[in-house]
C-alpha positions, 0 to 999 in steps of 0.5 A: 584813284580819287581825284583831287579837286581844288575849289575857289580861287584866291588872287587867281590861285587855288584856295582850298581842297574840296574832295574829302577822299584820299589823294596821292600825288606823284612828283612835286606839289607846289602850292603857290609860286614862291617862298613868300606863299603860305606852304611849300613842300618839296619831296615830302611824303606824309604817312599819316595825318599831320594832326593825328585823330588820337595819341600815337607814334608817328615819324617826323623824318628819319636817319636818312630823311631829315628835316633841315630846320624845324621851328615851332612856338611850343613843343608838347609831350606827355613829359615821360620820355624824349629820346633818340633826339639827333642833332648836329654834331652827330653822335650825342644821343640823349643830349640836348643842346642850345645855341643862341645863334640859332644853329646846332652845328657849333659848341653848345651852351645848353647841355643835358645828359643823364639827369645833369644840366650843363651851361657853358662849353661842354664840347669835350666833356660832360656836366659833373653835377646836377647843375654845372656852369663853365665860363669863358666860352664862345670867345671868352666873354661870359663868366662862370657865375649864377645870377639870381634876380627877383622883383619886389623880393630878395633873390636867394640861393637855397641849399637844403638837405633831407636825410633818407630819400625822396620816398622816405624823408628823415630829419638832419641830425647833429654833425650833418653838413647842410651845405657847402660852397667850395672854391676850386682851382685847376692844378696842372700836376694833378690835372684836376680842380683842387679845393682851395676854400669853403663856406660850410654850414653844419648842425651843432646840436640836436634839432627838436623838430619844433618850428624854427629849430635848426641850430647851425654853425657856419665854417669859413675854411681856407687852405694854406700853401702846401696844406692839402685841404681846407681847414676851418679858420673862422667859425660862427657858432649857433650861439653867436660866438665867433672863433678865429683859428679856434673851432670851440670858442668859449668867449663871444670872440675867441682867437687862437694865434699870435695876437689881435692887431688893430691898424689905422693910420690916424690911431687904431682903437680897441674899445671896451664899452659899458652899455649903460648910461651914467654908471655909478661909482665903482662900476666895472667899465671893462676887463682884460683877462689873462689866463688859461684856455679854461674860463676859470683859469684867470691868472691876471686881469686889468680892469677899469672902474668908475671912481665917481658917479658919471654925469658931466664928468667921468672919473676912473681908474685902472686896477691891476690884479694878479694871482699869488702862488698857491691861490686861484683868485686875482687880487689887486697889486697896483692901481693907477688913477689921476692922483698917481700910481699905487703899489700894494697900498690902499686906495688913498694914493699919497704921491706920484708913486706910493709903494707899500712893502718892506725891502726884505725877505721875498718882498722887494721893490725893483726898478729896471731899465735896460738902456737908461738910468734911474735918476735922483736930481735936486731941482734947484741945483741940478745935482743928480745921482744916477743908477744904471744897469751896471753902474752907480754914478754920484758925487764924492762918497765920504766914509771912514767905514761902511756899516750894517743897518738893521733897518734893512734886515733886523737879523743883522746887528746894527752899526757893525763896520763891514769895511773900513780904513785902518790907520794903524795897518794902512790898509782896507780892513774887511769885517773890521769890527764884526770879525764873524761875517763872511766876505764874498766877491760875486761874478756876472752869474751872481755866484761868489767866486771868492768867499771867506769865513771867520775860521780862516776857510777860503772858498774859490768858485764854489756854488753859492759860496758853499763847497759842493763836497765839504765833508771829505776833506774840508769839514772842520779845517781851514785852508783853501777849497777850489771848485770849477764847472768846466766840462772840458778843462781843469778846475785849477790852472797854475801858471809861472809866468817866468821864462826862466828854464829853471822855473817851477810850478807847484811846491808842496811842503808837509811833514813834522820836520826832519831832524838830523842826528848822529844816528841819521835823519828822523822825522821824514814824511811817512805813509800818513803824510799825503802830498797829493790825494786823488778822488772820484765823485760817487753816485748812488748805487745803480743810479747812473743819472743820480747826483753824486754824494758830498763824500767822494771816494779816494782812488790814489795818492802820493805819499812819503815813504818814511825814508826821505822819498815819495811813493805813488799809491795806485794801480800802476801802468807804465806808459811811453810816448812813441810814433808809428807809421800811419799806414800801420794803423790804416792796415789794421793796427789796434789798441792792445797789439804788440809793437817793437822798436825800429831802432830810430829815436823819435825823441833823443833827450839831452839828459839820460831820462828821455829816449823814445824810439819809433815803433812798428807792429811786431811780426816775428816769433820771439822778437827781441826788439819788443817795446810794448803794447799799444795803449792809445792810437793818439797821444796826450804827450803834446809837449813831445809832439810840439818839440819834435814834430811828426812827418805827414806819414806818422802818428803819435801813439801811447805804449804800455811797457810796465805794470798791468793791462791787456794784450792781444794773443792767439793760440797759434802755438797753443792755448795760453794759461794763467802764469804763462809768458807771452812773446811776439808771433808771426801774426802781425801785432799778436802774441803767442805762448812762449815755449819756456817759463824763463823771462827772456829779452823777447818776453812781452808779458805774463798772463794773469787770467784763466782763459776759457778757450772753448768759449772764445769765438773770435778768429783771425786767418793767417796763412789760410789757417784759422786761429782763435784770438783773445784780449788777455789780462797780463803784466807787461815785462818789456819796458 
């Protein structure tokens, strides 16, 4: 083995190694006597030179033999790779951590992995972007921010976009997003960061690739409560136009929403300023335009003009412009200046309020006040007249008559007395000299509730003073015409306020007048004398939503019979009022089922004309107690119900007993044919074929239609048997 030769002494210690051969030292080698010396090595083995002769790979420690601390001013490498760096805590391969305390045994503040750099607290997760900063780590004293500082220049944060890739770059195009700055907050439901707001730069136009050509809009985006994602609230276009809640502004400032407000404690100002010194007379100082979204749709404007050449004085006026129906161009309808207010006049204002226009046709002047009055007052006496929204208050009005004034409307004959006091009749006369004019009384809806004409016609509650249906009865005759428009009530209510039990309602008198002679009485009202007529409004053919014509259809009437009586002309069904136990309805009683009398009266009149029994569903064959067929499971006989209250277990109904109608039947005793009699059956409420063709006390009805029983599909179960059921047309014969 070669020897190790130490040469030279320095302060009594070896100063250099003088042998050029390789030497092996077993055990420890200590150069110096304490840590203050230059080099101390303990249990160290060098497998190669500390400084290699050429580029090579050398181990500086291993998984089991590690340096405790390595310190150096610089680390150098070829920049191609840095792998298998193992630092505390273990297991963080391909990661680099830096801690400003100098230790690598805690949470790192600089973290690199997979091409992503994280600054902050990444002990339990990894960076999610190329540069990811997290704040409030290591005691929560630091903020997650980026600070750029420069000297002599402006620090900048640049977001740049290329299309293509780093080997083949291409230009950005219209609609590309150049960059976004997003603001996020943690959401405990989704357990993630949710975007709350953004600032986005977006290409608007096609860059021409010439220098400095990059047309770009700037979007300011926010998320409303429950909105889900940010939406553009303000946009600054590449043209300089600004839109608020409007992504396509057409004005320099374009706002969509409920309005623009200027708020200041000492008086807010919205100023329109003309960028011109000393403008000449007639110069437009500013304009407020009202209209559609399209710039060409200007419906009205308020404009301010100079009224003199500006210099030391600044005369001006306001011009109010509107667009008439059928036009597209605003024209001046009112001007306000220091001289007063001009409405539809020329520019020469003659008074404080100067109005040009006659109060006629569709041209008029309207003065409106919701809460106060319009006053006319004599200054020297203080006497005034007031006109409010509902009243006119003035001094005494002296007039023997109110006359027409043709100056108000040239179509009216001048000086016709519309209303006057008649000394002869001691009464107020309407149309005292005109005789041919209408008289009208209006309601709160501006409708004439009473109107008369010279022919003796009186209209009550008609539309615009004219009947809706004039041609069916009222075209050429006089009398009274009444209309109404109540969906839930009658057009006419007649009330006799007398409390006498003998008081009457309506009396109708007609006919030529009867004459009694030796042969009897003649001239009785006949079939042409109709006491009451009944009509229905008729709509156009096949048009349920159409407007009824003014020629209603007559559907029935009450007339004289020529013998001193009356006849009711209409299809007739006799209806009785009755009551039934509510449980019958609950258990299946329906309209068209047969009922029979219980024998107990609900209404027992004091005279012979009224005796109404209680009923229940018939459930036996050939019941002699049959009373009729259920017509309605409610009742319109409110007077009976009021005078004879029902029990809690009873329901008022209506029963058909005479005339024509329908009844539920089955084929339990055979198919019923046209002309067959129908009687009650053991199936509750249903009729069946009567065994013979005689009218009995148990006969309910007679069939009046041909029934195709083969086509009947509805069935009913009785005693485990199935029978067909059918709602049969009939005439009633049990009432």
